[in-house]
C-alpha positions as CSV (number, residue, x, y, z in Angstrom):
1,M,163.9,64.9,45.2
2,K,162.2,67.2,42.7
3,Y,164.8,69.7,40.7
4,R,164.6,73.1,41.5
5,R,165.8,75.5,38.9
6,P,168.2,78.0,40.4
7,S,166.9,81.3,40.9
8,Q,167.8,84.4,38.6
9,K,169.0,86.1,41.4
10,L,171.7,83.1,42.4
11,F,173.0,83.2,38.7
12,A,173.8,86.9,39.0
13,L,175.4,86.8,42.3
14,I,177.6,83.8,41.0
15,A,178.3,85.9,37.8
16,T,179.2,89.1,39.7
17,S,181.2,86.9,42.2
18,L,183.4,85.3,39.4
19,L,183.7,88.8,37.6
20,L,184.6,90.5,40.6
21,F,186.7,88.1,42.4
22,G,188.0,85.5,39.9
23,T,189.2,82.1,41.1
24,P,190.8,81.4,44.3
25,A,194.4,81.4,42.7
26,F,195.9,84.9,42.9
27,G,196.7,86.6,39.7
28,Q,199.2,89.4,39.4
29,L,196.4,92.0,40.3
30,E,194.1,90.0,42.4
31,F,195.6,91.3,45.6
32,E,194.7,94.7,44.4
33,R,190.8,93.8,44.9
34,D,188.6,93.1,47.8
35,P,189.3,92.0,50.2
36,I,193.0,92.5,50.4
37,N,193.2,96.1,48.4
38,Y,197.1,96.1,48.5
39,S,198.0,99.4,47.1
40,T,195.0,101.6,48.6
41,E,194.9,99.7,52.1
42,A,196.6,101.7,54.8
43,P,199.5,99.2,56.5
44,H,200.4,99.2,59.9
45,D,203.8,97.7,60.0
46,R,206.4,99.0,62.2
47,V,207.8,101.1,59.1
48,A,204.4,102.7,58.6
49,Q,204.2,103.5,62.1
50,L,207.6,105.3,62.0
51,K,206.6,107.2,58.9
52,E,203.6,108.3,60.8
53,R,205.7,109.9,63.4
54,L,208.6,111.4,61.0
55,D,205.5,113.0,58.8
56,A,204.0,114.5,62.0
57,G,207.3,115.9,63.2
58,E,207.2,113.8,66.3
59,L,210.5,112.3,65.8
60,T,213.9,112.8,64.0
61,L,216.5,110.5,62.7
62,D,220.1,111.5,62.5
63,H,221.8,111.5,59.2
64,D,225.5,110.2,59.0
65,A,228.0,111.4,56.8
66,E,228.9,107.9,55.3
67,H,225.7,105.9,55.6
68,G,223.3,108.5,55.7
69,Y,219.9,107.1,57.8
70,L,221.1,104.0,57.8
71,P,222.6,103.4,61.4
72,A,219.7,105.5,62.7
73,L,217.2,103.5,61.0
74,M,218.8,100.2,62.4
75,E,218.7,101.6,66.1
76,Y,215.2,102.8,65.9
77,L,213.9,99.4,64.4
78,Q,216.3,97.1,66.3
79,V,218.0,95.4,63.3
80,P,221.4,94.3,64.2
81,A,224.5,94.9,62.5
82,S,225.6,91.3,62.7
83,S,222.6,90.4,60.5
84,Q,224.7,91.8,57.6
85,T,225.0,90.0,54.0
86,L,226.3,91.4,51.0
87,V,225.1,90.5,47.7
88,F,226.8,91.6,44.4
89,S,224.5,90.8,41.9
90,K,222.7,93.4,39.9
91,T,219.2,92.2,41.2
92,S,217.6,95.2,43.1
93,L,216.3,98.8,42.7
94,Q,219.8,100.6,42.7
95,R,221.6,98.0,40.4
96,H,223.8,100.7,38.8
97,C,225.6,101.2,42.4
98,I,226.2,97.2,42.9
99,S,229.0,95.4,41.7
100,P,231.1,92.8,43.0
101,R,233.5,95.8,44.6
102,T,230.7,97.4,45.9
103,P,227.9,95.0,46.9
104,R,224.8,95.9,48.4
105,A,224.1,95.5,52.2
106,L,221.1,93.6,53.5
107,Y,220.2,93.8,57.3
108,F,217.3,92.2,58.7
109,N,215.3,91.5,61.9
110,D,212.1,89.2,62.2
111,D,209.8,91.6,60.5
112,I,212.2,94.4,58.6
113,Y,214.8,94.1,55.9
114,L,216.8,97.0,55.0
115,G,219.0,97.8,51.9
116,W,221.8,99.8,51.7
117,V,224.5,100.6,48.8
118,Q,227.4,103.0,48.6
119,R,226.5,106.2,47.1
120,G,223.2,105.3,46.8
121,D,219.8,107.6,46.5
122,V,217.9,105.8,49.1
123,V,217.8,103.1,51.8
124,E,215.6,100.3,50.4
125,I,213.2,98.8,53.3
126,S,210.9,96.4,53.4
127,A,208.4,95.7,56.4
128,V,206.1,92.7,57.1
129,D,202.5,94.2,57.9
130,P,200.1,91.3,59.6
131,Q,197.7,91.9,56.9
132,L,199.3,92.9,53.5
133,G,202.3,90.8,53.8
134,A,205.7,92.7,52.4
135,V,205.3,96.4,52.1
136,F,208.1,98.1,50.5
137,Y,209.3,101.9,51.4
138,T,212.4,103.9,50.4
139,L,214.0,106.4,52.7
140,D,215.5,109.3,50.5
141,Q,219.4,109.7,51.3
142,H,219.8,113.1,49.9
143,N,217.5,114.9,52.1
144,K,219.6,115.4,55.1
145,S,217.2,118.0,56.8
146,R,214.7,115.1,57.7
147,A,214.0,111.5,56.9
148,V,211.5,111.2,54.2
149,I,210.2,107.7,53.9
150,T,207.9,106.8,50.8
151,R,205.6,103.8,50.5
152,Q,206.5,101.9,47.0
153,T,203.7,100.1,45.4
154,D,204.6,100.1,41.7
155,H,208.0,99.2,40.5
156,C,209.0,97.1,43.5
157,L,206.2,94.7,42.8
158,L,207.2,94.1,39.2
159,C,209.6,91.5,40.7
160,H,208.3,91.1,44.2
161,A,204.9,90.1,43.2
162,S,205.8,87.5,40.6
163,S,206.1,83.6,40.6
164,H,209.0,83.9,43.0
165,T,206.7,85.1,45.6
166,Q,203.4,83.0,44.7
167,R,202.2,86.0,42.7
168,I,201.8,88.1,46.1
169,P,203.7,91.1,47.6
170,G,206.7,89.0,48.9
171,H,210.4,88.7,49.6
172,I,212.7,87.1,47.0
173,M,216.0,85.5,47.8
174,R,218.0,84.1,44.5
175,S,221.2,82.6,43.8
176,V,222.2,83.6,40.3
177,Y,225.2,83.2,38.0
178,A,226.8,86.6,38.4
179,D,229.6,88.1,35.8
180,A,232.4,90.4,36.7
181,S,230.2,93.3,36.4
182,G,227.6,91.7,38.7
183,L,224.9,91.1,35.8
184,P,223.1,87.9,36.5
185,V,223.6,85.3,33.4
186,F,219.9,84.6,33.1
187,S,220.7,82.2,30.4
188,S,221.9,79.9,32.7
189,G,219.2,79.6,35.3
190,T,218.6,81.1,38.6
191,Y,217.6,79.2,41.9
192,R,215.3,80.2,44.7
193,T,216.9,80.1,48.3
194,D,214.8,78.3,51.1
195,D,214.9,75.5,53.5
196,S,214.7,73.0,51.0
197,S,217.8,74.5,48.6
198,P,220.8,72.0,48.4
199,L,224.1,74.4,49.7
200,S,225.4,73.9,46.1
201,Q,222.6,76.0,44.9
202,R,222.7,78.6,47.5
203,W,224.3,82.1,47.2
204,G,225.2,82.7,43.7
205,G,226.1,86.6,43.6
206,W,226.7,86.7,47.3
207,F,229.4,87.1,49.6
208,V,229.6,84.4,52.2
209,T,231.8,84.4,55.2
210,G,232.0,81.3,57.3
211,T,233.1,77.5,57.5
212,H,230.9,74.4,56.0
213,G,233.8,71.8,55.7
214,K,233.4,69.8,52.4
215,Q,230.2,71.3,51.4
216,R,230.0,73.6,48.5
217,H,228.1,76.8,47.7
218,M,227.9,79.5,45.0
219,G,229.0,82.4,46.9
220,N,232.2,84.4,46.4
221,A,232.5,83.3,42.8
222,I,232.1,85.1,39.6
223,V,231.3,83.7,35.8
224,D,234.6,84.2,34.3
225,G,234.2,85.6,30.7
226,T,236.3,82.5,29.0
227,N,234.3,80.0,30.5
228,G,230.5,79.3,31.1
229,P,228.6,79.4,34.5
230,E,229.1,75.4,34.8
231,D,232.7,76.1,35.3
232,L,232.0,78.3,38.3
233,D,234.9,78.0,40.6
234,V,232.9,77.1,43.7
235,S,236.1,75.8,45.6
236,A,237.7,79.1,45.5
237,G,234.8,80.3,47.4
238,A,234.8,78.1,50.2
239,N,235.4,78.4,53.6
240,V,235.9,82.2,53.3
241,T,236.3,84.0,56.6
242,D,237.8,87.3,55.5
243,L,236.4,89.2,52.7
244,S,239.3,91.8,52.3
245,D,240.8,89.6,49.4
246,H,237.4,90.5,47.3
247,I,236.1,93.7,48.7
248,R,237.1,96.8,50.7
249,T,235.2,96.3,53.7
250,S,235.6,99.4,55.6
251,P,232.7,101.2,54.1
252,Y,230.2,98.8,55.4
253,I,229.0,98.6,59.0
254,A,230.3,95.1,59.5
255,P,233.0,93.3,57.7
256,D,231.0,89.9,57.2
257,S,228.5,88.3,55.1
258,D,227.8,85.9,57.8
259,I,226.8,82.3,56.5
260,V,224.3,81.7,59.5
261,A,222.6,85.0,58.7
262,L,222.2,83.9,54.9
263,M,220.5,80.7,56.0
264,V,218.3,82.5,58.5
265,L,217.3,85.0,55.9
266,G,216.5,82.5,53.5
267,H,214.3,80.7,56.0
268,Q,212.5,83.9,57.1
269,A,211.9,85.2,53.7
270,F,210.1,81.8,52.6
271,V,207.8,81.6,55.8
272,H,206.8,85.3,55.5
273,N,205.7,84.6,52.1
274,R,203.9,81.7,53.0
275,I,202.1,82.9,55.8
276,A,201.0,86.2,53.6
277,A,199.8,83.6,51.0
278,A,197.8,82.1,53.5
279,N,196.3,85.0,55.1
280,F,195.2,86.3,51.6
281,S,193.7,83.1,50.6
282,G,191.9,82.6,54.2
283,R,190.2,86.3,53.9
284,T,189.3,85.5,49.9
285,T,188.0,82.3,51.0
286,A,185.5,83.9,53.6
287,R,184.4,86.5,51.3
288,D,183.6,84.0,48.6
289,A,181.6,81.8,51.2
290,D,179.7,84.8,52.4
291,V,178.9,85.5,48.7
292,M,177.4,81.8,48.2
293,N,175.8,81.9,51.8
294,R,173.7,84.7,51.0
295,A,172.9,83.8,47.6
296,L,171.8,80.5,48.7
297,D,170.0,81.9,51.8
298,R,172.2,80.2,54.2
299,S,173.5,80.7,57.4
300,H,176.4,83.2,57.6
301,S,178.5,80.7,59.7
302,Y,177.8,77.8,57.1
303,E,181.0,76.3,55.6
304,S,180.7,74.2,52.4
305,D,183.0,71.2,51.9
306,S,185.1,73.6,49.7
307,T,185.3,76.3,52.1
308,Q,186.6,73.8,54.5
309,R,189.1,72.6,51.9
310,R,190.4,75.8,51.0
311,Y,191.0,76.8,54.7
312,A,192.8,73.5,55.0
313,S,194.8,73.9,52.2
314,A,196.2,77.1,53.0
315,A,196.8,76.3,56.6
316,E,198.8,73.0,55.5
317,K,201.1,75.3,53.6
318,V,201.9,77.4,56.7
319,V,202.4,73.9,58.9
320,E,204.9,72.8,56.3
321,C,207.0,75.8,56.2
322,L,206.9,76.3,60.2
323,L,208.3,72.6,60.6
324,M,210.6,72.7,57.8
325,V,209.6,70.0,55.8
326,D,212.0,69.1,52.9
327,E,214.9,71.0,54.7
328,H,218.1,70.4,53.2
329,Q,220.5,68.2,55.6
330,L,223.9,69.3,56.2
331,S,226.6,66.8,56.0
332,E,229.0,68.9,58.1
333,P,228.8,71.7,60.8
334,I,228.2,75.4,60.0
335,A,230.0,78.2,61.7
336,G,229.6,81.8,61.1
337,T,232.2,84.8,61.3
338,S,230.0,87.4,62.9
339,T,228.1,87.4,66.6
340,F,224.8,86.9,64.6
341,A,224.2,83.4,65.9
342,E,224.8,84.4,69.3
343,D,222.6,87.7,69.0
344,F,219.7,85.7,67.3
345,A,219.6,82.9,69.8
346,A,219.6,85.1,72.8
347,Q,216.6,86.7,72.0
348,G,214.3,83.4,73.0
349,P,211.8,83.1,74.5
350,F,213.1,80.4,76.6
351,D,210.9,77.7,78.2
352,S,211.5,76.5,81.9
353,Q,214.4,74.2,80.9
354,G,216.1,77.1,78.9
355,R,215.1,75.8,75.4
356,S,213.9,78.0,72.5
357,L,213.0,78.1,68.9
358,R,215.7,80.3,68.1
359,Q,218.7,77.8,69.1
360,F,220.8,76.7,66.4
361,D,221.9,73.1,65.4
362,L,224.3,73.7,62.3
363,R,225.3,70.2,62.4
364,R,222.4,68.4,60.8
365,R,220.0,71.3,60.2
366,L,219.6,74.9,60.8
367,F,217.7,74.8,64.1
368,R,217.8,72.5,67.4
369,Y,214.1,72.5,67.3
370,P,212.8,72.5,63.7
371,C,209.8,74.9,64.4
372,S,210.1,78.3,62.7
373,F,210.5,81.3,65.3
374,L,208.0,83.1,63.2
375,I,205.2,81.3,64.8
376,Y,205.8,84.0,67.4
377,S,205.2,86.7,64.8
378,A,202.4,89.4,64.3
379,A,202.1,88.1,61.0
380,F,201.1,84.8,62.1
381,D,199.0,86.0,64.6
382,G,197.1,88.1,62.1
383,L,196.0,85.0,60.3
384,P,192.2,84.6,59.7
385,D,190.9,82.7,62.6
386,R,189.9,79.8,60.5
387,V,193.2,79.4,59.0
388,R,195.0,79.7,62.2
389,E,192.8,77.3,64.0
390,Q,193.4,74.6,61.2
391,V,197.3,75.5,61.9
392,Y,196.9,74.8,65.6
393,Q,195.1,71.5,64.9
394,R,197.4,70.2,62.5
395,L,200.6,71.2,64.7
396,W,198.5,69.5,67.6
397,E,198.0,66.1,65.3
398,I,201.9,66.2,64.3
399,L,203.4,67.1,67.5
400,T,201.4,64.9,69.5
401,G,202.1,61.9,67.1
402,L,198.6,61.4,65.8
403,D,200.0,62.2,62.3
404,Q,202.8,59.9,61.4
405,S,202.8,60.5,57.8
406,E,206.0,60.3,55.8
407,R,205.5,64.0,55.3
408,F,206.5,64.8,58.8
409,A,209.0,62.1,59.3
410,H,211.9,64.4,59.6
411,L,210.6,65.1,63.2
412,T,211.4,62.5,65.8
413,P,209.2,61.6,68.7
414,A,212.0,63.7,70.9
415,D,211.7,66.8,68.4
416,R,207.9,66.8,68.4
417,Q,207.7,66.4,72.2
418,A,210.3,69.3,72.9
419,I,208.6,71.5,70.2
420,L,205.1,71.0,72.0
421,E,206.7,71.7,75.0
422,I,208.5,74.9,74.1
423,L,205.2,76.0,72.6
424,C,203.0,75.5,75.5
425,E,205.2,77.5,77.8
426,T,206.3,80.2,75.5
427,K,203.7,81.2,72.7
428,E,200.4,83.1,73.8
429,G,197.2,82.5,72.2
430,L,197.5,78.7,71.8
431,P,194.2,76.7,72.5
432,Q,193.5,76.2,75.8
433,S,193.2,72.1,74.8
434,W,197.1,72.3,74.3
435,N,198.1,73.3,77.9
436,L,195.4,71.2,79.6
437,A,196.3,68.1,77.7
438,V,200.2,68.8,78.0
439,Q,199.8,69.4,81.9
440,T,197.8,66.0,82.2
441,A,200.2,64.2,80.3
442,T,203.2,65.4,82.5
443,S,201.5,65.5,85.9
444,P,202.6,62.7,88.6
């Protein structure tokens, strides 16, 4: 075969692509470029929609004397009070108001996170946008005449677009060694909290209510000034069901910092970040493929091996977090102190046998059927088509037993069958082949 020297046009296009787009890995500012344009692109999450209505005067929120706009915001966005968790480490925007005596309260549902502190200037808001991932806002607590929501695209990203979030705008749940003022002792290290985290490394700097037997966590404990973090008294913070010995709970909407809510919070923050990273990666892959196809005069739909590998890599990371690979196994039962577990599980959706991906196990693992409920989310449905197709293909291979690799050995045959059946009855947008195959397999 005769060698053909690449054209000047090809060299120019490749050079331009590298200059404008960089490598497939996301740097700190990669998400500010095409095709993501994080800060300049208009978000379409539920808080953005609320902001639009408030700005247009179509809606008002009531201002409460004790909690400001928080109760009205929670009611409008359907964020349950039972989701309350309390963090006393100074690791957020309003750190000057946070201490072990006045912890920050967090409330959440599937796509909204709210942060409130006593005598705070703002309600901190994070919403999950189907295309932009985590989008940050503040709601001014001092303007009592009308609710003003402002999108934040600068200082929030200093922490929320770092190595803790795969260098894209995302959510962070950390466990730290906190001293008596709430300051983290960073020299002793921190732990990222997700499904794989041992309980022994979770919730440092947080209050925790609930029972967990002989298992230990870092919650409810403060670094003593006379001892090092290695001497943290985790036993004193174990199996706490009432916080009245630690703080005055009356200023808060609820008296709890429920252990089950904390476990779900860590799970979904991690999955949200993985889905957003796959979205960004898939869109960037499509852009790069289009540049190369035009440069080489190939069909617009042509996919090179490299392009296919990039789609598959992004999808595999989503599959692994959805199926809770590497989840820490519990050795004793977990029980919360609020109605969170009941409230959460009641949302469904349920299949014809009354099963749901929201049902808890809390004896060996978090969920009875280890497939994340966030597969129903708008963020999942907003994945680029080629990434979502790959996710479905891999889920099919794993749940039908075609993939028996060690990576997914935590799923028993019964787990796989149950998850497959639940999804086929409750998840919209599945490939038609799924339902046809399941119907054929279960027909008499």
